[in-house]
A tleap script that builds the chain and sets N, CA, C and O, in Angstrom:
source leaprc.protein.ff14SB
mol = sequence {
  NMET ARG ILE ILE CYS LEU PHE ASN LEU LYS
  PRO GLY VAL ASP VAL ALA GLU TYR GLU GLU
  TRP ALA ARG THR ARG ASP LEU PRO THR VAL
  ASN ALA LEU GLY SER VAL ILE ASN PHE THR
  VAL HIE ARG ALA THR GLY VAL PHE GLY ASP
  GLU ALA ALA THR PRO VAL TYR GLN TYR ILE
  GLU VAL ILE ASP ILE THR GLY MET ASP GLU
  PHE VAL ALA ASP ILE SER THR ALA ASP PHE
  GLN ALA ALA ALA ALA PRO PHE GLN GLY PHE
  ALA ASP ALA PRO GLN PHE ILE LEU THR GLU
  ASP CLEU
}
set mol.1.N position { -10.115 -1.488 -19.056 }
set mol.1.CA position { -8.737 -0.548 -19.623 }
set mol.1.C position { -7.619 -0.792 -18.484 }
set mol.1.O position { -7.855 -1.104 -17.317 }
set mol.2.N position { -6.442 -0.600 -19.029 }
set mol.2.CA position { -5.472 -0.701 -18.091 }
set mol.2.C position { -4.248 0.498 -18.629 }
set mol.2.O position { -3.805 0.583 -19.774 }
set mol.3.N position { -3.916 1.263 -17.583 }
set mol.3.CA position { -2.579 1.986 -17.854 }
set mol.3.C position { -1.229 1.412 -17.145 }
set mol.3.O position { -1.151 0.972 -15.998 }
set mol.4.N position { -0.345 1.508 -17.959 }
set mol.4.CA position { 1.060 0.904 -17.358 }
set mol.4.C position { 1.818 2.164 -17.304 }
set mol.4.O position { 1.831 2.874 -18.309 }
set mol.5.N position { 2.418 2.500 -16.300 }
set mol.5.CA position { 3.570 3.519 -16.216 }
set mol.5.C position { 4.845 2.943 -15.825 }
set mol.5.O position { 5.011 2.304 -14.786 }
set mol.6.N position { 5.807 3.208 -16.757 }
set mol.6.CA position { 7.206 3.072 -16.684 }
set mol.6.C position { 7.937 3.974 -16.200 }
set mol.6.O position { 7.883 5.006 -16.869 }
set mol.7.N position { 8.736 4.034 -15.138 }
set mol.7.CA position { 9.539 5.078 -14.802 }
set mol.7.C position { 10.821 4.865 -13.730 }
set mol.7.O position { 10.665 4.157 -12.735 }
set mol.8.N position { 11.817 5.385 -13.950 }
set mol.8.CA position { 13.071 5.627 -13.109 }
set mol.8.C position { 12.949 6.558 -12.076 }
set mol.8.O position { 12.197 7.506 -12.304 }
set mol.9.N position { 13.454 6.518 -11.102 }
set mol.9.CA position { 13.748 7.713 -10.089 }
set mol.9.C position { 14.308 8.684 -10.430 }
set mol.9.O position { 15.228 8.412 -11.202 }
set mol.10.N position { 14.173 9.979 -10.176 }
set mol.10.CA position { 15.343 10.871 -10.518 }
set mol.10.C position { 16.624 11.037 -9.723 }
set mol.10.O position { 16.514 10.742 -8.533 }
set mol.11.N position { 17.754 11.428 -10.111 }
set mol.11.CA position { 18.718 11.401 -9.645 }
set mol.11.C position { 18.933 11.937 -8.055 }
set mol.11.O position { 18.539 13.066 -7.764 }
set mol.12.N position { 19.411 11.298 -7.302 }
set mol.12.CA position { 19.237 11.965 -5.770 }
set mol.12.C position { 18.229 11.540 -5.167 }
set mol.12.O position { 18.341 11.661 -3.947 }
set mol.13.N position { 16.954 10.932 -5.627 }
set mol.13.CA position { 15.993 10.346 -4.898 }
set mol.13.C position { 16.388 9.197 -4.027 }
set mol.13.O position { 17.107 8.247 -4.335 }
set mol.14.N position { 15.804 9.439 -2.901 }
set mol.14.CA position { 16.017 8.283 -1.753 }
set mol.14.C position { 15.018 7.330 -2.111 }
set mol.14.O position { 13.837 7.636 -2.273 }
set mol.15.N position { 15.541 6.017 -2.256 }
set mol.15.CA position { 14.862 4.748 -2.556 }
set mol.15.C position { 13.485 4.376 -1.557 }
set mol.15.O position { 12.322 4.079 -1.829 }
set mol.16.N position { 14.182 4.540 -0.366 }
set mol.16.CA position { 13.307 4.195 0.889 }
set mol.16.C position { 12.260 5.148 0.911 }
set mol.16.O position { 11.089 4.810 1.079 }
set mol.17.N position { 12.670 6.491 0.728 }
set mol.17.CA position { 11.568 7.603 0.684 }
set mol.17.C position { 10.543 7.414 -0.183 }
set mol.17.O position { 9.377 7.391 0.212 }
set mol.18.N position { 10.934 7.237 -1.653 }
set mol.18.CA position { 10.055 7.238 -2.677 }
set mol.18.C position { 9.015 5.592 -2.268 }
set mol.18.O position { 7.826 5.454 -2.556 }
set mol.19.N position { 9.803 4.646 -1.628 }
set mol.19.CA position { 8.929 3.323 -1.646 }
set mol.19.C position { 7.910 3.501 -0.482 }
set mol.19.O position { 6.781 3.013 -0.517 }
set mol.20.N position { 8.494 4.380 0.748 }
set mol.20.CA position { 7.478 4.662 1.764 }
set mol.20.C position { 6.321 5.474 1.247 }
set mol.20.O position { 5.174 5.264 1.644 }
set mol.21.N position { 6.602 6.343 0.418 }
set mol.21.CA position { 5.458 7.285 0.231 }
set mol.21.C position { 4.373 6.374 -0.782 }
set mol.21.O position { 3.146 6.473 -0.777 }
set mol.22.N position { 5.217 5.455 -1.653 }
set mol.22.CA position { 4.336 4.674 -2.706 }
set mol.22.C position { 3.247 3.715 -1.665 }
set mol.22.O position { 2.033 3.680 -1.865 }
set mol.23.N position { 3.827 3.086 -0.722 }
set mol.23.CA position { 3.243 2.110 0.040 }
set mol.23.C position { 1.991 2.740 0.815 }
set mol.23.O position { 0.872 2.229 0.761 }
set mol.24.N position { 2.329 4.065 1.644 }
set mol.24.CA position { 1.620 4.563 2.493 }
set mol.24.C position { 0.548 5.787 1.850 }
set mol.24.O position { -0.559 6.023 2.334 }
set mol.25.N position { 1.097 6.450 0.739 }
set mol.25.CA position { 0.036 7.428 0.177 }
set mol.25.C position { -0.494 7.251 -1.077 }
set mol.25.O position { -1.627 7.642 -1.355 }
set mol.26.N position { 0.440 6.532 -2.085 }
set mol.26.CA position { 0.026 6.497 -3.400 }
set mol.26.C position { -0.998 5.660 -3.558 }
set mol.26.O position { -2.141 5.936 -3.924 }
set mol.27.N position { -0.368 4.215 -3.153 }
set mol.27.CA position { -1.252 3.413 -3.475 }
set mol.27.C position { -2.783 3.421 -2.734 }
set mol.27.O position { -3.791 3.227 -3.414 }
set mol.28.N position { -2.847 3.645 -1.392 }
set mol.28.CA position { -4.240 3.883 -1.018 }
set mol.28.C position { -4.774 5.038 -1.539 }
set mol.28.O position { -6.000 4.945 -1.494 }
set mol.29.N position { -4.385 6.179 -2.058 }
set mol.29.CA position { -5.136 7.221 -2.599 }
set mol.29.C position { -5.558 6.766 -4.000 }
set mol.29.O position { -6.666 7.091 -4.427 }
set mol.30.N position { -4.660 5.980 -4.776 }
set mol.30.CA position { -5.072 5.721 -6.338 }
set mol.30.C position { -6.294 4.745 -6.110 }
set mol.30.O position { -7.410 5.027 -6.545 }
set mol.31.N position { -6.002 3.444 -5.321 }
set mol.31.CA position { -6.939 2.548 -4.842 }
set mol.31.C position { -8.456 2.965 -4.464 }
set mol.31.O position { -9.506 2.329 -4.551 }
set mol.32.N position { -8.185 4.222 -4.029 }
set mol.32.CA position { -9.404 4.923 -3.392 }
set mol.32.C position { -10.464 5.508 -4.389 }
set mol.32.O position { -11.638 5.695 -4.070 }
set mol.33.N position { -9.927 5.784 -5.655 }
set mol.33.CA position { -10.857 6.372 -6.450 }
set mol.33.C position { -11.938 5.571 -7.078 }
set mol.33.O position { -11.896 4.342 -7.023 }
set mol.34.N position { -12.792 6.129 -7.605 }
set mol.34.CA position { -14.111 5.420 -7.961 }
set mol.34.C position { -13.771 4.559 -9.088 }
set mol.34.O position { -14.103 3.380 -9.212 }
set mol.35.N position { -12.966 5.372 -10.028 }
set mol.35.CA position { -12.770 4.831 -11.428 }
set mol.35.C position { -11.770 3.782 -11.227 }
set mol.35.O position { -11.718 2.900 -12.084 }
set mol.36.N position { -11.096 3.743 -10.390 }
set mol.36.CA position { -9.786 2.409 -10.383 }
set mol.36.C position { -10.537 1.227 -9.701 }
set mol.36.O position { -11.273 1.195 -8.714 }
set mol.37.N position { -10.115 0.296 -10.538 }
set mol.37.CA position { -10.494 -1.087 -10.138 }
set mol.37.C position { -9.493 -1.965 -9.156 }
set mol.37.O position { -9.798 -2.756 -8.263 }
set mol.38.N position { -7.942 -1.470 -9.723 }
set mol.38.CA position { -6.897 -1.955 -8.877 }
set mol.38.C position { -5.616 -1.237 -9.227 }
set mol.38.O position { -5.400 -1.125 -10.433 }
set mol.39.N position { -4.885 -0.819 -8.540 }
set mol.39.CA position { -3.564 -0.139 -8.784 }
set mol.39.C position { -2.378 -0.822 -7.596 }
set mol.39.O position { -2.460 -1.045 -6.388 }
set mol.40.N position { -1.258 -1.014 -8.635 }
set mol.40.CA position { -0.229 -1.832 -8.211 }
set mol.40.C position { 1.087 -1.157 -8.729 }
set mol.40.O position { 1.341 -0.618 -9.806 }
set mol.41.N position { 1.845 -1.367 -7.592 }
set mol.41.CA position { 3.405 -0.819 -7.955 }
set mol.41.C position { 4.338 -1.738 -7.937 }
set mol.41.O position { 4.337 -2.511 -6.979 }
set mol.42.N position { 5.292 -1.873 -8.912 }
set mol.42.CA position { 6.220 -2.968 -9.069 }
set mol.42.C position { 7.648 -2.305 -9.110 }
set mol.42.O position { 7.925 -1.264 -9.706 }
set mol.43.N position { 8.459 -3.046 -8.412 }
set mol.43.CA position { 9.953 -2.649 -8.175 }
set mol.43.C position { 10.566 -3.600 -9.386 }
set mol.43.O position { 10.243 -4.783 -9.282 }
set mol.44.N position { 11.128 -3.372 -10.150 }
set mol.44.CA position { 11.777 -4.245 -11.384 }
set mol.44.C position { 13.159 -4.896 -10.767 }
set mol.44.O position { 14.060 -4.182 -10.327 }
set mol.45.N position { 13.219 -6.274 -10.785 }
set mol.45.CA position { 14.323 -6.887 -10.092 }
set mol.45.C position { 15.326 -7.541 -10.941 }
set mol.45.O position { 16.424 -7.844 -10.475 }
set mol.46.N position { 14.919 -7.842 -12.502 }
set mol.46.CA position { 15.798 -8.473 -13.265 }
set mol.46.C position { 15.090 -8.532 -14.544 }
set mol.46.O position { 13.920 -8.175 -14.682 }
set mol.47.N position { 15.862 -9.009 -15.509 }
set mol.47.CA position { 15.277 -9.509 -16.719 }
set mol.47.C position { 15.185 -11.109 -17.337 }
set mol.47.O position { 16.063 -11.810 -17.839 }
set mol.48.N position { 14.094 -11.307 -17.140 }
set mol.48.CA position { 13.789 -12.815 -17.543 }
set mol.48.C position { 14.743 -13.341 -18.455 }
set mol.48.O position { 14.848 -12.800 -19.555 }
set mol.49.N position { 15.541 -14.434 -18.124 }
set mol.49.CA position { 16.252 -15.089 -19.122 }
set mol.49.C position { 17.731 -14.450 -19.299 }
set mol.49.O position { 18.614 -14.895 -20.033 }
set mol.50.N position { 17.794 -13.485 -18.594 }
set mol.50.CA position { 19.485 -12.647 -18.957 }
set mol.50.C position { 19.770 -12.287 -17.491 }
set mol.50.O position { 19.398 -11.156 -17.180 }
set mol.51.N position { 20.382 -13.051 -16.482 }
set mol.51.CA position { 20.804 -12.762 -15.330 }
set mol.51.C position { 21.427 -11.410 -15.047 }
set mol.51.O position { 21.119 -10.688 -14.099 }
set mol.52.N position { 22.322 -11.152 -15.955 }
set mol.52.CA position { 23.246 -10.102 -16.249 }
set mol.52.C position { 22.872 -8.639 -16.415 }
set mol.52.O position { 23.510 -7.633 -16.107 }
set mol.53.N position { 21.334 -8.811 -17.139 }
set mol.53.CA position { 20.947 -7.302 -17.884 }
set mol.53.C position { 20.161 -6.796 -16.456 }
set mol.53.O position { 19.865 -7.294 -15.370 }
set mol.54.N position { 20.038 -5.706 -17.037 }
set mol.54.CA position { 19.358 -4.646 -15.896 }
set mol.54.C position { 18.288 -4.047 -16.529 }
set mol.54.O position { 18.333 -3.544 -17.651 }
set mol.55.N position { 17.071 -4.118 -15.611 }
set mol.55.CA position { 15.877 -3.479 -16.728 }
set mol.55.C position { 15.959 -2.078 -17.034 }
set mol.55.O position { 16.589 -1.242 -16.386 }
set mol.56.N position { 15.406 -1.919 -17.875 }
set mol.56.CA position { 15.332 -0.486 -18.572 }
set mol.56.C position { 14.536 0.439 -17.541 }
set mol.56.O position { 14.938 1.595 -17.415 }
set mol.57.N position { 13.580 0.071 -16.894 }
set mol.57.CA position { 12.890 0.888 -15.791 }
set mol.57.C position { 13.047 0.128 -14.508 }
set mol.57.O position { 13.231 -1.087 -14.436 }
set mol.58.N position { 12.945 1.074 -13.367 }
set mol.58.CA position { 13.219 0.685 -12.117 }
set mol.58.C position { 11.937 0.214 -11.307 }
set mol.58.O position { 11.853 -0.529 -10.329 }
set mol.59.N position { 10.874 0.953 -12.102 }
set mol.59.CA position { 9.516 0.875 -11.292 }
set mol.59.C position { 8.135 0.878 -12.761 }
set mol.59.O position { 8.040 1.501 -13.819 }
set mol.60.N position { 7.378 -0.046 -12.145 }
set mol.60.CA position { 6.266 -0.416 -13.272 }
set mol.60.C position { 4.924 -0.145 -12.254 }
set mol.60.O position { 4.708 -0.801 -11.235 }
set mol.61.N position { 4.025 1.030 -12.786 }
set mol.61.CA position { 2.723 0.850 -11.992 }
set mol.61.C position { 1.582 0.255 -13.077 }
set mol.61.O position { 1.618 0.372 -14.302 }
set mol.62.N position { 0.709 -0.321 -12.381 }
set mol.62.CA position { -0.477 -1.182 -13.328 }
set mol.62.C position { -1.545 -0.124 -12.808 }
set mol.62.O position { -1.370 0.357 -11.689 }
set mol.63.N position { -2.625 0.254 -13.558 }
set mol.63.CA position { -3.631 0.940 -13.042 }
set mol.63.C position { -4.779 0.225 -13.931 }
set mol.63.O position { -4.624 0.199 -15.152 }
set mol.64.N position { -5.876 -0.327 -13.373 }
set mol.64.CA position { -6.912 -0.907 -14.084 }
set mol.64.C position { -8.126 0.143 -13.495 }
set mol.64.O position { -8.444 0.438 -12.342 }
set mol.65.N position { -8.681 0.588 -14.886 }
set mol.65.CA position { -9.731 1.544 -14.723 }
set mol.65.C position { -10.990 1.341 -15.215 }
set mol.65.O position { -10.962 0.607 -16.203 }
set mol.66.N position { -12.135 1.727 -14.890 }
set mol.66.CA position { -13.614 1.460 -15.513 }
set mol.66.C position { -13.512 2.284 -16.734 }
set mol.66.O position { -14.211 1.938 -17.687 }
set mol.67.N position { -12.777 3.283 -16.852 }
set mol.67.CA position { -12.991 4.021 -18.217 }
set mol.67.C position { -12.140 5.176 -18.062 }
set mol.67.O position { -11.854 5.593 -16.940 }
set mol.68.N position { -11.632 5.826 -19.332 }
set mol.68.CA position { -10.689 7.041 -19.405 }
set mol.68.C position { -11.588 8.222 -18.882 }
set mol.68.O position { -11.011 8.885 -18.020 }
set mol.69.N position { -12.681 8.589 -19.147 }
set mol.69.CA position { -13.463 9.699 -18.816 }
set mol.69.C position { -13.621 9.762 -17.360 }
set mol.69.O position { -13.438 10.849 -16.812 }
set mol.70.N position { -13.960 8.657 -16.615 }
set mol.70.CA position { -14.216 8.691 -15.363 }
set mol.70.C position { -12.907 8.862 -14.567 }
set mol.70.O position { -12.911 9.596 -13.578 }
set mol.71.N position { -11.587 8.105 -15.019 }
set mol.71.CA position { -10.427 8.271 -14.514 }
set mol.71.C position { -9.708 9.696 -14.540 }
set mol.71.O position { -9.070 10.135 -13.583 }
set mol.72.N position { -9.873 10.305 -15.639 }
set mol.72.CA position { -9.636 11.749 -15.858 }
set mol.72.C position { -10.454 12.733 -14.932 }
set mol.72.O position { -9.932 13.744 -14.462 }
set mol.73.N position { -11.852 12.354 -14.682 }
set mol.73.CA position { -12.471 13.017 -13.832 }
set mol.73.C position { -11.872 13.160 -12.524 }
set mol.73.O position { -11.735 14.258 -11.984 }
set mol.74.N position { -11.470 11.935 -11.947 }
set mol.74.CA position { -11.297 11.788 -10.393 }
set mol.74.C position { -9.828 12.366 -10.341 }
set mol.74.O position { -9.504 12.988 -9.329 }
set mol.75.N position { -8.943 12.205 -11.342 }
set mol.75.CA position { -7.630 12.429 -11.123 }
set mol.75.C position { -7.480 14.264 -11.547 }
set mol.75.O position { -6.462 14.934 -11.718 }
set mol.76.N position { -8.273 14.479 -11.584 }
set mol.76.CA position { -8.486 16.342 -11.910 }
set mol.76.C position { -8.853 17.141 -10.762 }
set mol.76.O position { -8.878 18.371 -10.816 }
set mol.77.N position { -9.200 16.338 -9.500 }
set mol.77.CA position { -9.763 17.216 -8.328 }
set mol.77.C position { -8.408 17.688 -7.799 }
set mol.77.O position { -7.369 17.029 -7.760 }
set mol.78.N position { -8.626 19.084 -7.356 }
set mol.78.CA position { -7.562 19.649 -6.317 }
set mol.78.C position { -6.912 18.566 -5.207 }
set mol.78.O position { -5.703 18.375 -5.077 }
set mol.79.N position { -7.838 17.981 -4.532 }
set mol.79.CA position { -7.188 16.984 -3.750 }
set mol.79.C position { -6.412 15.914 -4.146 }
set mol.79.O position { -5.411 15.519 -3.549 }
set mol.80.N position { -6.925 15.399 -5.258 }
set mol.80.CA position { -5.995 14.378 -5.816 }
set mol.80.C position { -4.654 14.972 -6.337 }
set mol.80.O position { -3.572 14.465 -6.042 }
set mol.81.N position { -4.759 15.887 -6.992 }
set mol.81.CA position { -3.414 16.610 -7.316 }
set mol.81.C position { -2.393 16.931 -6.363 }
set mol.81.O position { -1.178 16.925 -6.563 }
set mol.82.N position { -3.242 17.320 -4.897 }
set mol.82.CA position { -2.269 17.691 -4.056 }
set mol.82.C position { -1.359 16.290 -3.611 }
set mol.82.O position { -0.136 16.220 -3.488 }
set mol.83.N position { -2.369 15.215 -3.414 }
set mol.83.CA position { -1.934 14.027 -2.842 }
set mol.83.C position { -0.972 13.287 -3.954 }
set mol.83.O position { -0.049 12.590 -3.535 }
set mol.84.N position { -1.165 13.423 -5.243 }
set mol.84.CA position { -0.085 13.054 -6.357 }
set mol.84.C position { 1.178 13.904 -6.668 }
set mol.84.O position { 2.100 13.583 -7.418 }
set mol.85.N position { 1.034 15.144 -5.888 }
set mol.85.CA position { 2.170 16.007 -6.409 }
set mol.85.C position { 3.259 15.484 -6.081 }
set mol.85.O position { 4.059 15.553 -7.014 }
set mol.86.N position { 3.805 14.821 -4.879 }
set mol.86.CA position { 5.113 14.219 -4.488 }
set mol.86.C position { 5.533 13.099 -5.868 }
set mol.86.O position { 6.751 12.975 -6.000 }
set mol.87.N position { 4.926 12.526 -6.587 }
set mol.87.CA position { 5.203 11.719 -7.720 }
set mol.87.C position { 6.204 12.473 -8.933 }
set mol.87.O position { 7.068 11.903 -9.600 }
set mol.88.N position { 5.824 13.872 -8.995 }
set mol.88.CA position { 6.660 14.407 -9.899 }
set mol.88.C position { 7.866 14.923 -9.452 }
set mol.88.O position { 8.669 15.417 -10.244 }
set mol.89.N position { 8.116 14.842 -7.997 }
set mol.89.CA position { 9.420 14.822 -7.572 }
set mol.89.C position { 10.445 13.702 -7.550 }
set mol.89.O position { 11.670 13.830 -7.559 }
set mol.90.N position { 9.697 12.524 -7.519 }
set mol.90.CA position { 10.452 11.121 -7.561 }
set mol.90.C position { 10.471 10.677 -8.826 }
set mol.90.O position { 11.353 9.853 -9.064 }
set mol.91.N position { 9.698 11.005 -9.783 }
set mol.91.CA position { 9.775 10.048 -10.947 }
set mol.91.C position { 10.273 10.988 -12.217 }
set mol.91.O position { 9.879 12.127 -12.465 }
set mol.92.N position { 11.340 10.131 -13.026 }
set mol.92.CA position { 12.004 10.744 -13.819 }
set mol.92.C position { 11.324 10.524 -15.312 }
set mol.92.O position { 11.279 9.429 -15.873 }
set mol.93.N position { 10.834 11.683 -15.822 }
set mol.93.CA position { 10.096 11.267 -17.168 }
set mol.93.C position { 9.134 9.821 -17.161 }
set mol.93.O position { 9.443 8.808 -17.788 }
set mol.94.N position { 8.270 9.926 -16.561 }
set mol.94.CA position { 7.287 8.748 -16.653 }
set mol.94.C position { 6.647 8.541 -18.142 }
set mol.94.O position { 6.423 9.425 -18.969 }
set mol.95.N position { 6.451 7.368 -18.242 }
set mol.95.CA position { 5.754 7.132 -19.452 }
set mol.95.C position { 4.724 6.203 -19.178 }
set mol.95.O position { 4.942 5.083 -18.715 }
set mol.96.N position { 3.175 6.820 -19.563 }
set mol.96.CA position { 1.924 6.462 -19.186 }
set mol.96.C position { 1.517 5.603 -20.442 }
set mol.96.O position { 1.086 6.304 -21.357 }
set mol.97.N position { 1.548 4.376 -20.680 }
set mol.97.CA position { 1.000 3.553 -21.841 }
set mol.97.C position { -0.316 3.311 -21.642 }
set mol.97.O position { -0.510 2.815 -20.532 }
set mol.98.N position { -1.464 3.495 -22.397 }
set mol.98.CA position { -2.606 3.214 -22.655 }
set mol.98.C position { -2.735 1.932 -23.083 }
set mol.98.O position { -1.918 1.515 -23.904 }
set mol.99.N position { -3.717 1.132 -22.632 }
set mol.99.CA position { -3.881 -0.490 -23.299 }
set mol.99.C position { -5.025 -0.625 -23.442 }
set mol.99.O position { -5.767 0.252 -23.001 }
set mol.100.N position { -5.542 -1.715 -24.075 }
set mol.100.CA position { -6.987 -2.354 -23.995 }
set mol.100.C position { -6.828 -3.949 -24.144 }
set mol.100.O position { -5.991 -4.366 -24.945 }
set mol.101.N position { -7.426 -4.643 -23.569 }
set mol.101.CA position { -7.460 -6.155 -23.702 }
set mol.101.C position { -7.813 -6.418 -25.133 }
set mol.101.O position { -8.663 -5.772 -25.745 }
set mol.102.N position { -7.128 -7.381 -25.618 }
set mol.102.CA position { -7.477 -8.152 -26.886 }
set mol.102.C position { -8.687 -9.033 -26.754 }
set mol.102.O position { -9.068 -9.706 -27.711 }
savepdb mol mol.pdb
quit
């Protein structure tokens, strides 16, 4: 199962501060969860086929998990909640899209 999160930074958020946090705190923390197979964060850089277009979202997260129940249990701990709390200060209305392979 894969979760895709699309989001923009809140107005006034320093891009360098968010990206440093993502690289040094978010990526290692989420990738260390037992239910996570792989977690990546991507900065949108353009729209394929339209050099003038601006992407709707600035950032995309891709979380491959072993199962939803296991993932929910992992992210429900007090330690994880504390580690992930800064995300709420950075991300403006993130959209977490649940997917399954065809």
